[in-house]
Phi, psi and omega in degrees: 000124180280178180303124175273172178293325180295314182294320179298318177299316179296322179296320179295321183290324186288314182293327178292322173296335182279326197217110180305315183298315178291327175302319175302315182292317181299315179298322186286316191276337179086193185294147169305132176225088179282145178288157185293142180289161174286163180297322189233132182300315180302319180303318178302310186288323177298322177298317183296324178290324182297324183276355182303128170050041175224142171300159186304308188290315178300318182296315181296323180292317176298320182289328177294319176296322177295314182293332184290344179290343186257138178280326186230043181092155184287113176219163182292319175305323178282326182296322183296343181270349187271124180294153179301323179300324181291317180300316177298322181290341179276355172112359178291144174289163181299321187291309181295331178295317181291321171305313180290330173290320178296320173303311181300318183295317178295325178284313187295321184266010169092355181295330179236090197276074178298329182293337182231042181304332180290349174289342187249135172292176185300307185290329177292319177294319183293323180294318181291323180291323187278359170282342176288138177296130176092358178249113177261182184292324178302315180300315180301319175293327179288328175296315180294320185289310188262331180266313183274338188052047174295135186288346190230045179267139185215088180280087190288346175273353185286125182296321184294321182289318179299316183291320176293323178293317183297321179292317184295327183253016175060038181277143177286329178234154177294141177294141172287157182310315181297321178297315179296326182295314180296318182294330180290342180304328181287344182268354177295146006259033183238035188288339173302315181292318174301316175311304185305314180294323175295323173300321181286334177297330179287320185292322193275148169270109181291124182289148185284154187286000000 
């Protein structure tokens, strides 16, 4: 079971008591509002692969054609039956089509148990995911954060998190991933909630004093 809105709210209150700068951001941004997860874990990762290095409209068009290849929703079991030529016909590059085929095969044969993701802790699941062609640590962390809503995800390589952290604390330069990793220790075990607020710090216009 992922982080609920009530649990996220309690986590935000805990973080606000620990950190005055984060408390100001939390007050300005309001309650955590994660977007609803997709119905199928495989579908989330396949969508992430589809969107890699593409602008929004182009990626959405390709993903729509990809999803139309399935009769009963995007699943690994359905994907293993789709020929490479059909994936390419939907607009996927040869590389992305191969990535999705590798992902589908690993899920379907149980090497990557996405149907039972709760049986794996964060690092074990990230390790399994990054064995798949085309999936790096960042994509795996986005899956844990937004699809599974794991409570303690801290994507230190994410530009948005780095920028939001710098803005929140008035830093002239973005923190390096190693620096951000160390800084995030004080947000345990609710680093996912801190991450969400640092994303919001980038989106919001901070009022002048």
